[in-house]
N, C-alpha and C positions, 0 to 999 in steps of 0.2 A: 518440875511446873510444866510440864510442854503444854506448849502452846499453838502447835499446829498440828505436822504429822507425823506417827511414828516415828519416823526415821531421818535424818540428816546423813548426807553422802558430803566427805569433803575430799579433800587430795589430801596429802602430807606437808605441809610446813617447817618453815626453816623460823621459828620465834615465833608462831607465827600472831596474826594480831588477838584482840580484845574479839572484836566478833567470832571468831572464829573457837572459843574458847565459850563466849551462850551457850555453843551446840550442843555441848557436853549439859548441859544443864539444861536445856526447851524440850529435849527431845531424850525419850525414854532410849532409844537405840541410836545408836553416831558408827558410822559405816567410814574406817577408807582405804581411798582408794588403790587400789596395788596393782592392777590391770592396767594401766588408762598407758596411752604413748603423752612423750614428755613434753609439754608447750615451754615457749619460755615467755620470761616477764612474767613472771607468776608466783603466789608468794612461796612457791618450792625452797627456791633459792635464793629468798629474802627478805628482809624483815621491814621495819623503818621505826626508827627512835628518835628520839629530840636531844638532839648537840643543842649547844653552846650556841650554835649560828644558825636554830632551827632545826627543823623536819632533814632524815640524812636514812639516807636507804644503807645497807649493809649487805653486798650481792657474794652467794657462792656461785664462782666460776667453778664451769662445770667442761668437760674437754668435749669439742665436738662429736657429735655423732649425725650419724643421720638420718631424715627426714625419716617421724611414724618409731623413733627409737623408746621402747621402755621405760618406763619412769628406773625400775628398776636396775635396767645397766648402764645410766647416769652415773657417771664418777666423777668425780669430785678434780678440779684441776689445780695442783699448787708449783707452779708457773713462776704465777707471783706471791706476795708470804700477804694474802689476804687475812690468813689467820691472824698474825700481828696487828693490822689494821684495824680488824675489828673487835678485839682486844685492847686495842689502845682507847676505841673507840665508846666501848661500852663506860671502860675508867670512867674516862675524861666526863661522861656526861652523864654518869648515876653514883660515882664513889662518893656524892655527897648526899644520895639519895638514905634516905630514913634506915629500907631495911637492906641495901646491899650484903653490904658485908657478911646476912644470914645464907644471903643465896648464892654469891659466884663464885667459891669455892666446889657446887655444884656443877659448870658449865664451861670451871676450867681447862677443863680434861679436851673440849671440842678443839681447843685450840692453843693444845700444845703437843695434842696427836695425831693423829693422820688419817682420817677414817678415808676405806674409798668407796662409800659408797654414798652419794644424794639420800636416798630415801632411804636406808638403812642409820645412816647419822638422822635423819628428820625422825625415827620414831624414835631413838634413842633420848635424843632433846623433846619429848613429847613424853614421855614415859617420866624425864624429869618435873616433868612443867604439870603433870597429873600428878606425883605426887606433890608436888608445894601446898601445890589445890586443895587435894584429897576429893579428885575425884576420877569415875572411872574412864580407864583409856579408850573406851573404843574398841573395835576389833578391826581386821585390816581385809578386803572382796574377797573372794573366792572365784570371779572371774569379772568379767569386765562387761557392763548392760545399761545400754542407750537407748533407749529412756528409762531410768529406773521406773521400779515400778510404785505407783502411781502414791500411795504411802508413805516415798519418801521421798521429802525433800533436796534436790541434786545445789550443793554449791561446791563441785568439785571448779565451775570454771567463772564462775558471774560474783563467786568472792574474793576480789580478785584487787591489788596494785593501785591501777591505772581505773581512776575512774568512768572512765570514758565508757569500760568494758565491767564496772562494779557493779549488777543488778541491784535496786532499789531492795533494801528489808523489810517488809514490817513488823518484822520482831525484834527489831535490834534500834534500841534507843539510847545510845551512847550515856554515860553519868559521869561527873565531870566528879576528878580525885586531884587533888594535892601534886603540880610536877616539878621538876626540881627545876626551872626556868621559867615558872610563872610570873615572875619580875620583867621579864624579860618578851613572854610570850601570851596571848589568849590560852585556854586548853586547848590540845591536839589530842580531838578523839580517833579512837579505834588505831592507836602507837601498837608497835609487836607485847604480847603480854609481860615483857620484861619488865615494860612503863612501869605498870600495871604494880605487877609484884615487885619491885626494884622499890616501888614511892607507898604500894600500902603493907607491905605481907602482907599477913592474915587477912585481913579486913580484904582483899582481893578480890573472895570468892563470891563477896557480900558487897563489890560492884558489879561481879557479872551477873550476879541473881539480879539486880536494880535493874540491866541494862536492858533485859529479856521483856520488850514489850510485849503486852496478855493480851495484843488485839487478835477478833476472835474472828 
């Protein structure tokens, strides 16, 4: 169901948000950027979930690198036990979600092993999510191109966790679905794809489709 250009250009993402995964349905071709320099404080090393006290950001720490370090050279920092924190946060937030037990084992390895590369870990995570959703995973870029081809929608730096940097997207209109703590909080849109999958299971793909605005 293409709604805009033929191609969407995305960064890699750590359990990317719902908006991120709509692009794999709205565009015939999706390219994940492999040849960029790493920018801080983006979805490349963080995701947002809904916990008992409200929205919670889970951040993967990375080792300090020189400015303009290629994304493929960014390594994960294990000086703190962030894996235990992330896993406990996910368990606490979603163990009562209807489909948590069906998917949790697939991602447990990322919290019990020590992947070295952030980009490689993100791509492994992405492959699992695409298997869950039964969607094509796209391809990685062959080189860095800026600006991209006019027929390609560039979301590399505009699909962002910071509202002031997140460009309005006329082709994304998030559809509400039941969330674990909806008795405490109003619907929280565009959380990590984990929130959608743990709550909706096989129906997650229909929520993604419904969240694509068909504006011309």
